[in-house]
Steps between C-alpha positions, in 0.01 A plus 500: 500500500609807299276804470450434128404139565259609771332741260471234232351253749253756629296555185153621596212648302357794694121504517309801359828674419357772273212586732720527806766708324235746381357541850816683609511740204371804688629442853738763643870468428695300754547142618264214426529193722461163333427308818509160327782549254536146369707494182446873443251481212258764627784717634683494166188602310428786742858626483494487121168681465527759777824701522353699791514190722773295662428161657577339834448126462422287806514121506573234760626260232873551449487323160236745381707799611809374319297441183338844513831678563655325200199565277478869590872578515467749213262702720698459823516876562121500551468160666570387857411185693434375853512134605198481728134401514247765406374545855841662562396774259582785739841352581588470131415867453703600802800296385505706180415828678168529315232694686218496244417313182312554176328165518530130569433175318418165660487199267399227744549211261787254517753542220520229235858401591398444861220270391688323225830426671465169680769581756292790637224258601205705371410278207246220489626412150878483565647283772692664780528535877206631701630854532285790364697770683511836322797590718747212518639640827169422670505178706127416474415304185222301335632183661418644843142564394443173312664275758441701816145638500223284639215398273263774615756776452601369159136494394457860618801623302401317181141626521584859596788567265417259218120526480515120481165329562669164561729644769401245767559202273834639386615573857411148609687350204810710574508394865458134402785519245761660728788548480481686168834628374445616142262711296419212267400277794281778642337558162422128469346488848285807436386376160403160637287665771284690250209310339573403139220711344635813672849444357384544143461879511655804662864428425734277699319344801782600738513865389284642779667297776848607389383862490362472852817350643714764327291781649523342846877448481570857398231671710392686188152605607602577858742774396307646206271745687786676676705516180213665312448751780870589499492553123196728513647702785829559314336602169469870411171649377452408137704181543346157457509162673433215258440137600475182295353213703440140393305352790162594647652542846763740367244701305271520802779649711592751229139607460456542877822700555427725205145557630638604838746740333210639295323593823254215532301509823195344658301819554152535342539631146246781553675640809838668560782263587578493872745209503801706396553327165789649304522497122853486358429350156241492228410168343615496137364153439202400716453178305822309434622497141576161348755406236381485139392173344803518273742532789328223696530263203871571456589523871301263720607680819314813387162326515451546874654850526297787646625859476401765757623860512476795739633854466628696798322828582540764765367362830128560558342447842139401449407598854524866393130517427520281189274211425659158468413442139669276245825633354 
């Protein structure tokens, strides 16, 4: 596939584009890391709006990288890429001899082309192989989960990562229907396992199960905490780390890691902190911002998005006679 064809195939509408671009207006000059580059929508907007920033784009999807490189070729002097997963954040910086950054963006959603292309195996609407790998070089795929996990483990994954209340029924139906080779077959099995009244609302009945299997295949939640910590550590004072999450488990991890970086501790609030908590950020958004009603109506993937932001500060050790109050 040519670079131009890849870019055309990788059309994606970035969520909360204006809000995210504006968040980096006043960060120090330097490099911003787009740790989930996708088709380059957010990166292109940031490059266009902020001449004081260049962008290092990270993505484990080779198709996404090719599309972003083609789309942003006019800005290539301020744009670099690394083919890796975002938990290799430090390695990507080292590969480009970057020692500090002005900020980082994590958009944890799956790009529209990944979901919509049947051959990628993410879609419950388009038939394709049971794949769901973000990185096609990875050997582990959705087929290994669907056809290899026992019923109890399948139920755990679907419940934990999909917030699916019918996880046990779905897991039992999957095991009974094996072998399952395609996304359409899996979607049929999942749909048939959910009671008819419950299928009438909340979108496609298989949506949560497909989400859960995708997260399990790619280890998305397992690597997120370390990636966020690496981003905060590399950011200079005044820089910002911005995260868009689409799943309660993702948002919970982001909230917890940001709280730790903000110096959260378990000491009594009316006494000095003795646990050695260290504050490296201030919380810019304590309550996650949601997309506008207008954006949600025109882009269905924006409906579940939650935006959290922290700003790097000079390190503060709360054990130095300070009380462990809320930042």
